[in-house]
N, CA and C of each residue as an Amber inpcrd file, in Angstrom:
protein
   219
   6.8070000  -7.6120000  34.6600000   5.5410000  -7.6950000  35.3590000
   4.4430000  -7.1110000  34.4690000   3.3410000  -7.8130000  34.3590000
   2.1710000  -7.3150000  33.6630000   1.0340000  -7.1380000  34.6540000
   0.0550000  -6.3640000  34.2510000  -1.1420000  -6.1530000  35.0620000
  -2.3390000  -6.7460000  34.3470000  -3.2750000  -7.2740000  35.1070000
  -4.5470000  -7.7000000  34.5300000  -5.6060000  -6.6670000  34.9150000
  -6.5220000  -6.4320000  33.9970000  -7.6030000  -5.4710000  34.2110000
  -8.9190000  -6.2320000  34.1410000  -9.7460000  -6.0460000  35.1590000
 -11.0770000  -6.6610000  35.1820000 -12.1170000  -5.5680000  35.4080000
 -13.2360000  -5.6660000  34.7210000 -14.3550000  -4.7690000  34.9480000
 -15.5530000  -5.6140000  35.3450000 -16.1110000  -5.3230000  36.5050000
 -17.3050000  -6.0200000  36.9780000 -18.5090000  -5.4080000  36.2660000
 -19.0240000  -6.0970000  35.2800000 -20.1210000  -5.5600000  34.4660000
 -21.4180000  -5.4470000  35.2490000 -21.5400000  -6.1780000  36.3450000
 -22.7400000  -6.0410000  37.1800000 -22.6990000  -4.7560000  37.9970000
 -21.5040000  -4.2290000  38.2230000 -21.3340000  -3.0170000  39.0190000
 -21.2110000  -1.7740000  38.1420000 -20.6070000  -1.9050000  36.9730000
 -20.3550000  -0.7650000  36.0750000 -21.6450000  -0.0200000  35.7550000
 -21.5730000   1.3230000  35.8370000 -22.7320000   2.1570000  35.4900000
 -22.5100000   2.9220000  34.1850000 -21.3880000   2.6760000  33.5270000
 -21.1260000   3.3110000  32.2340000 -20.8180000   4.7860000  32.3120000
 -20.2020000   5.2400000  33.3970000 -19.8880000   6.6630000  33.5360000
 -18.8400000   7.1220000  32.5290000 -18.0380000   6.2100000  32.0340000
 -16.9950000   6.4560000  31.0310000 -15.8210000   7.2690000  31.5460000
 -15.6850000   7.4420000  32.8470000 -14.5030000   8.1180000  33.3760000
 -13.2380000   7.3700000  32.9910000 -13.2920000   6.0530000  33.0250000
 -12.1200000   5.2500000  32.6620000 -11.7140000   5.4820000  31.2090000
 -12.6880000   5.6100000  30.3360000 -12.4060000   5.8530000  28.9260000
 -11.7720000   7.2310000  28.7480000 -12.2470000   8.2000000  29.5100000
 -11.6720000   9.5420000  29.4370000 -10.2530000   9.5940000  29.9670000
  -9.9670000   8.8080000  31.0040000  -8.6490000   8.8130000  31.6220000
  -7.6600000   7.9430000  30.8570000  -8.1210000   6.7860000  30.3960000
  -7.2210000   5.8280000  29.7440000  -7.8760000   5.2150000  28.5090000
  -8.1090000   6.0150000  27.4780000  -8.8180000   5.5150000  26.2920000
  -8.0980000   4.3880000  25.5570000  -6.7900000   4.2870000  25.7330000
  -6.0640000   3.2000000  25.0820000  -6.2460000   1.8740000  25.8200000
  -6.8390000   1.9310000  27.0200000  -7.0160000   0.7260000  27.8250000
  -8.4780000   0.3320000  28.0500000  -9.4020000   1.2900000  27.8810000
 -10.8220000   1.0240000  28.1310000 -11.6790000   1.5250000  26.9790000
 -12.8120000   0.8680000  26.7800000 -13.7990000   1.2930000  25.7910000
 -15.1850000   1.0020000  26.3530000 -16.1860000   1.6860000  25.8180000
 -17.5670000   1.3950000  26.1920000 -18.1580000   0.4610000  25.1570000
 -18.7830000  -0.5980000  25.6160000 -19.4650000  -1.5520000  24.7500000
 -20.8740000  -1.6890000  25.2920000 -21.8340000  -1.3150000  24.4790000
 -23.2390000  -1.3580000  24.8720000 -23.4710000  -0.6150000  26.1820000
 -22.7480000   0.5040000  26.3500000 -22.9440000   1.3670000  27.5040000
 -22.1610000   0.9910000  28.7480000 -21.3130000  -0.0350000  28.6680000
 -20.5400000  -0.4550000  29.8260000 -19.0640000  -0.5470000  29.4720000
 -18.2220000  -0.3060000  30.4770000 -16.7840000  -0.3360000  30.2760000
 -16.2830000  -1.7520000  30.0500000 -15.2760000  -1.8480000  29.1910000
 -14.5810000  -3.1070000  28.9380000 -13.1060000  -2.7820000  28.7670000
 -12.2050000  -3.6270000  29.2950000 -10.7820000  -3.4090000  28.9960000
 -10.5240000  -3.7570000  27.5320000  -9.7000000  -2.9790000  26.8790000
  -9.3510000  -3.2790000  25.4880000  -8.5220000  -4.5510000  25.4060000
  -7.6960000  -4.7860000  26.4380000  -6.9040000  -6.0140000  26.5550000
  -6.9620000  -6.4510000  28.0160000  -7.0800000  -7.7280000  28.2790000
  -7.1810000  -8.1820000  29.6770000  -5.8680000  -8.0860000  30.4430000
  -4.7440000  -8.0140000  29.7260000  -3.4400000  -7.9130000  30.3770000
  -2.6440000  -6.8170000  29.6810000  -2.0320000  -5.9420000  30.4900000
  -1.3100000  -4.7840000  29.9400000   0.0120000  -4.5900000  30.6740000
   0.8870000  -3.8050000  30.0670000   2.0860000  -3.3500000  30.7600000
   1.6580000  -2.3440000  31.8250000   2.3760000  -2.2390000  32.9330000
   2.0300000  -1.2640000  33.9620000   1.9520000   0.1480000  33.3880000
   0.8960000   0.8620000  33.7770000   0.6960000   2.2300000  33.3040000
  -0.1170000   2.9890000  34.3440000   0.3650000   4.1630000  34.7050000
  -0.2860000   4.9640000  35.7390000  -1.7400000   5.2820000  35.4030000
  -2.0310000   5.4960000  34.1180000  -3.4040000   5.8430000  33.7520000
  -4.3840000   4.6890000  34.0280000  -3.9060000   3.4570000  34.0390000
  -4.7710000   2.3070000  34.3440000  -5.1890000   2.3480000  35.8130000
  -4.2280000   2.5790000  36.7080000  -4.5850000   2.6680000  38.1260000
  -5.3980000   3.9240000  38.3960000  -5.0960000   5.0240000  37.6980000
  -5.8970000   6.2460000  37.8470000  -7.3540000   5.9820000  37.4650000
  -7.5580000   5.2410000  36.3910000  -8.9290000   4.9320000  35.9570000
  -9.6500000   4.0890000  37.0050000  -8.9620000   3.0970000  37.5530000
  -9.5760000   2.2470000  38.5760000  -9.9140000   3.0580000  39.8200000
  -9.0230000   3.9410000  40.2170000  -9.2550000   4.7730000  41.4030000
 -10.3710000   5.7920000  41.1720000 -10.5850000   6.2020000  39.9270000
 -11.5860000   7.2190000  39.6040000 -12.9770000   6.6500000  39.3650000
 -13.0880000   5.3470000  39.1860000 -14.3960000   4.7470000  38.9260000
 -15.3220000   5.0140000  40.1110000 -16.4770000   5.6470000  39.8740000
 -17.3580000   6.0190000  40.9870000 -17.9720000   4.8330000  41.7330000
 -17.9860000   3.6590000  41.1090000 -18.5740000   2.4850000  41.7680000
 -17.5470000   1.3620000  41.9770000 -16.2580000   1.6820000  41.7700000
 -15.1610000   0.7220000  41.9430000 -15.4020000  -0.5830000  41.1810000
 -15.8090000  -0.4460000  39.9290000 -16.0750000  -1.6170000  39.0900000
 -14.8100000  -2.1730000  38.4430000 -13.7140000  -1.4240000  38.5010000
 -12.4650000  -1.8250000  37.8600000 -11.4860000  -2.3400000  38.9130000
 -10.8840000  -3.4800000  38.6410000  -9.8360000  -4.0150000  39.5020000
  -8.5890000  -4.2350000  38.6620000  -7.4690000  -3.7230000  39.1530000
  -6.1790000  -3.9140000  38.5080000  -5.3610000  -4.8170000  39.4210000
  -4.8240000  -5.8910000  38.8520000  -4.0320000  -6.8550000  39.6260000
  -2.6700000  -7.0750000  38.9800000  -1.7230000  -7.4550000  39.8110000
  -0.4530000  -7.9580000  39.3000000  -0.7730000  -9.3000000  38.6580000
  -0.5140000  -9.4490000  37.3780000  -0.8950000 -10.6630000  36.6560000
  -0.1710000 -11.8930000  37.1810000   1.0110000 -11.7200000  37.7400000
   1.7800000 -12.8510000  38.2340000   1.3500000 -13.3380000  39.6040000
   1.0320000 -12.3880000  40.4930000   0.7180000 -12.7550000  41.8710000
  -0.7620000 -12.6780000  42.2190000  -1.5270000 -11.9140000  41.4230000
  -2.9340000 -11.7110000  41.7280000  -3.1790000 -10.6180000  42.7390000
  -2.1180000  -9.9780000  43.2160000  -2.2490000  -8.8920000  44.1970000
  -3.0450000  -7.7440000  43.5940000  -4.0180000  -7.2240000  44.3510000
  -4.8060000  -6.0860000  43.8980000  -3.9610000  -4.8200000  44.0270000
  -3.8080000  -4.1040000  42.9110000  -3.0340000  -2.8680000  42.8720000
  -3.9290000  -1.6390000  42.9210000  -5.1420000  -1.7690000  42.4140000
  -6.1000000  -0.6540000  42.4220000  -7.4900000  -1.2400000  42.2330000
  -8.4910000  -0.6340000  42.8160000  -8.4020000   0.5190000  43.7000000
  -7.8960000   0.1190000  45.0760000  -7.3260000   1.1080000  45.7630000
  -6.8760000   0.8590000  47.1280000  -8.0890000   0.6390000  48.0050000
  -8.0070000  -0.3410000  48.8510000  -9.1560000  -0.6520000  49.7290000
  -8.7750000  -0.5040000  51.1660000
């Protein structure tokens, strides 16, 4: 199972919490978060980053089913 990571650039405020929590998965580009890779192996720090985003701009999904894994809604 792989996970897909999406960042809503219209919502992102560039707080960089995701980069601090999961620097191997997120980077700031022109002041906004971007996933380093759109699909990753499951990793707790990825869901932690999505849950910590102050504006919920990050969505983590099961790449196979599309089920939203984080943030919890």
